[in-house]
C-alpha positions in Angstrom: 90.9 108.3 59.5 88.1 110.8 59.7 86.1 111.6 62.8 83.0 110.4 61.0 84.4 106.9 60.6 85.4 106.9 64.3 81.9 107.9 65.3 80.4 105.2 63.1 82.6 102.6 64.7 81.6 103.7 68.2 78.0 103.6 67.2 78.2 100.1 65.8 80.2 98.9 68.8 77.4 100.2 71.1 74.8 98.2 69.2 77.1 95.2 68.7 76.8 95.1 64.9 80.0 93.2 64.1 79.0 92.6 60.5 78.5 96.2 59.7 81.7 97.0 61.5 83.6 94.5 59.4 82.2 96.0 56.2 83.0 99.5 57.2 86.6 98.6 58.1 87.1 96.8 54.9 86.2 99.8 52.8 88.2 102.5 54.6 91.5 103.5 53.0 93.2 104.5 56.2 93.1 102.0 59.1 91.9 103.3 62.5 94.6 104.2 65.1 95.4 102.1 68.1 93.7 104.6 70.3 90.5 104.5 68.3 90.4 100.7 68.4 90.8 100.8 72.2 88.0 103.4 72.5 85.7 101.3 70.2 86.5 98.1 72.2 85.8 99.9 75.4 82.4 101.0 74.1 81.5 97.4 73.0 82.5 96.1 76.4 80.5 98.7 78.3 77.5 97.7 76.3 78.1 94.0 76.8 78.3 93.4 73.0 80.3 90.2 73.0 80.2 89.6 69.2 81.7 93.0 68.6 84.3 92.5 71.3 85.3 89.1 69.9 85.6 90.6 66.4 87.8 93.5 67.5 90.1 91.3 69.6 90.5 88.9 66.7 91.1 91.5 64.1 93.4 93.8 66.1 95.6 91.3 68.0 98.5 93.7 68.3 96.5 96.4 70.0 97.2 96.3 73.7 94.5 96.0 76.3 94.6 99.2 78.3 93.2 100.2 81.7 90.0 101.6 80.3 89.2 98.4 78.5 89.9 96.2 81.6 87.9 98.6 83.9 85.0 98.5 81.5 85.0 94.7 81.6 85.2 94.5 85.4 82.4 97.0 85.8 80.1 94.8 83.7 80.7 91.9 86.0 80.6 89.7 82.9 82.7 86.5 83.1 82.7 85.9 79.3 83.9 89.4 78.6 86.6 89.2 81.2 87.6 85.8 79.9 88.0 87.2 76.4 90.4 89.8 77.6 92.4 87.3 79.7 92.6 85.0 76.6 94.3 87.8 74.7 96.5 88.9 77.6 96.5 86.9 80.9 98.7 89.5 82.6 95.7 91.9 82.9 94.4 89.9 85.8 96.8 91.8 88.1 97.0 95.1 86.1 97.9 98.0 88.5 95.6 100.8 87.5 96.8 104.4 87.4 93.4 105.4 88.7 93.6 103.2 91.9 93.5 99.5 92.3 93.5 96.3 90.3 90.7 94.3 88.6 89.9 92.5 91.8 89.9 95.7 93.8 87.6 97.5 91.3 85.3 94.5 91.3 85.0 94.6 95.1 84.5 98.4 95.0 81.7 97.8 92.5 80.1 95.1 94.7 80.3 92.6 91.9 78.8 89.1 92.5 80.8 86.6 94.5 80.9 84.4 91.4 82.7 87.1 89.5 85.2 87.5 92.3 85.7 83.8 92.3 86.4 83.8 88.6 89.1 86.6 89.0 90.7 84.7 91.9 90.8 81.4 89.9 92.4 83.3 87.1 95.2 84.4 89.3 94.1 87.6 90.9 96.3 88.4 94.0 94.1 89.4 97.0 97.2 90.8 98.7 98.5 92.9 95.9 99.4 96.4 97.2 96.3 98.5 96.6 98.1 101.8 96.1 95.6 104.5 97.0 92.7 102.0 97.3 92.0 99.4 100.0 92.7 95.7 100.1 89.9 93.5 98.7 89.2 92.0 102.2 88.6 95.5 103.5 86.3 96.4 100.7 84.1 93.4 101.1 84.1 93.9 104.9 82.7 97.4 104.4 80.5 97.0 101.3 79.2 93.4 101.2 76.6 91.7 103.4 77.4 88.1 102.4 80.1 86.5 104.5 80.8 84.2 101.6 82.8 87.0 100.1 85.1 86.9 103.1 85.4 83.1 103.0 86.3 83.3 99.3 89.1 85.8 99.8 90.5 83.9 102.7 90.4 80.6 100.7 92.7 82.3 98.1 95.1 83.5 100.7 93.9 87.0 101.6 95.7 88.1 104.8 93.6 89.3 107.7 96.3 91.1 109.7 97.2 94.6 108.5 94.3 94.5 105.9 92.3 97.3 107.3 89.2 95.0 107.1 87.9 95.7 110.7 88.3 99.5 110.2 86.4 99.2 106.9 83.5 97.3 108.6 83.6 99.8 111.5 83.4 102.8 109.1 80.3 101.4 107.5 78.7 100.1 110.7 78.7 96.6 109.1 78.3 94.6 112.3 77.7 91.1 110.7 80.9 91.3 108.7 82.7 92.7 111.7 81.6 89.8 113.9 82.5 87.3 111.1 86.0 88.7 110.7 86.6 88.5 114.4 85.5 84.9 114.4 88.0 84.3 111.6 90.8 85.6 113.7 91.0 89.3 112.9 92.3 91.4 115.8 91.7 95.0 116.5 95.3 95.7 117.5 96.7 94.3 114.2 94.2 95.6 111.7 95.9 98.8 110.4 97.7 98.4 107.0 101.5 98.3 107.2 101.6 101.0 104.6 100.4 104.4 105.8 99.0 105.4 109.2 95.5 103.8 109.3 93.3 104.6 112.3 92.4 101.8 114.7 89.0 100.2 114.1 87.8 101.6 117.4 88.8 105.1 116.5 87.0 104.7 113.2 83.9 103.4 114.9 83.9 106.4 117.3 84.4 108.9 114.5 81.6 107.3 112.5 79.3 107.2 115.5 78.7 103.4 115.4 78.1 102.5 119.1 77.3 98.9 118.4 80.5 98.4 116.5 82.5 100.0 119.3 80.9 97.5 121.8 81.8 94.6 119.6 85.4 95.7 119.2 85.9 96.2 123.0 84.4 92.8 123.6 87.3 91.5 121.5 90.1 93.4 123.2 90.1 96.9 121.7 91.4 99.3 124.3 89.5 102.6 124.4 92.5 104.2 126.3 95.1 103.2 123.8 96.4 106.0 121.7 96.7 105.8 117.9 99.4 107.3 115.8 98.0 110.8 116.4 98.5 110.3 120.2 94.7 110.4 120.9 92.8 107.6 122.5 89.3 106.5 121.5 87.9 108.0 124.7 89.6 111.3 124.1 88.4 111.4 120.5 84.8 110.7 121.6 85.0 113.5 124.2 86.4 115.9 121.6 83.7 115.0 119.1 81.0 115.4 121.8 82.3 118.9 122.6 81.9 119.6 118.9 78.4 118.2 118.9 79.5 115.2 116.7 79.3 112.4 119.2 76.6 111.1 121.6 76.9 110.7 125.3 76.1 107.0 124.7 79.4 106.5 122.8 81.3 108.2 125.6 79.6 106.1 128.3 80.3 102.8 126.4 84.0 103.7 126.1 84.4 104.8 129.7 82.6 101.7 131.0 85.5 99.5 130.2 
């Protein structure tokens, strides 16, 4: 296959002209490679060209759905596009990406609508699947979302609160509403760190990020500013160190020492 034909297919995929694509493919002597079809399909998905996607999936049933294709579908937040891929290969719902995460994790990282997250969960997405180098979905919505419905949805489908890193994620972003809601739902500062790795405590994260209000909330719910994390440093010691470096306010130190 020539580069010219590949370029033509990609151009047609971007505009969604399935009829012209069908005509072009019927006249070519050498069929396109698997890699080319995957690239063309990715282009059609990125441009939300459902007719072209449906045509390609039907014509090339043996071509596997790869990570780039699934990522493209998730990033559109389109339920019909994602459903088309799941109809072809239901296993992609929990595909472990080489470039961090899963479809659900990528959707949360992209702040996709709660309805799209619901669709993924109903299709079998595992909210507790090991995130590799990314974060758990609950931690992502705690840091990035404003709507507590996202937390309710993940909890409904079995997302674990303990060892999810959700409080630390909310602390890092200064997301006080989500922090308070997680605490109402039973999250505890002393059991927040993921079991894999050496995550900092939510209070240490709040201190480092300079979110005094978050630090107050955490201490109201039992966080101990004198407790050392894995590095051996307490939140108070960290605040004093940062203050000496000009990176922390006296208000943060006062709040921590008040307890």
